[in-house]
Structure formats: C-alpha cells, structure tokens
N, C-alpha and C positions, 0 to 999 in steps of 0.2 A: 883425503878429502877432495871433493869435486868441486869445491868452491873456485879454486883457481882456474879450472876449467870453463867457468860460466862467468863473463864479466858483468853480466847483468846482475846476477846474484851478489858478485863480488862488490859492486857500485852500490846494490841497495843494504848490503852488511856496512858498508862505510857510512852510508848515511845515517844508519840506525845509530852505528858508534858515535857519531859526530853529535847526534841529537841527545844520546844520553850524557855525553861528556859536557854538553853544554847545559843540561838541567842541573848537573852535579855542581856547577861553579855557582 
C-alpha cells in the first residue's frame, strides 16, 4: 500500500479513524 509513503494521506486516515472511534463511544 502507498499510504505509508504519503504522510498527508496517513494523517487523513488517522483523523478519520479517530472520528469514527469517538462516534462509537
């Protein structure tokens, strides 16, 4: 996967995952 090579994409994915995690609680 090229996600690791793209810090911006990685940051966006992390933010999205964190938002989804907060919504689950």
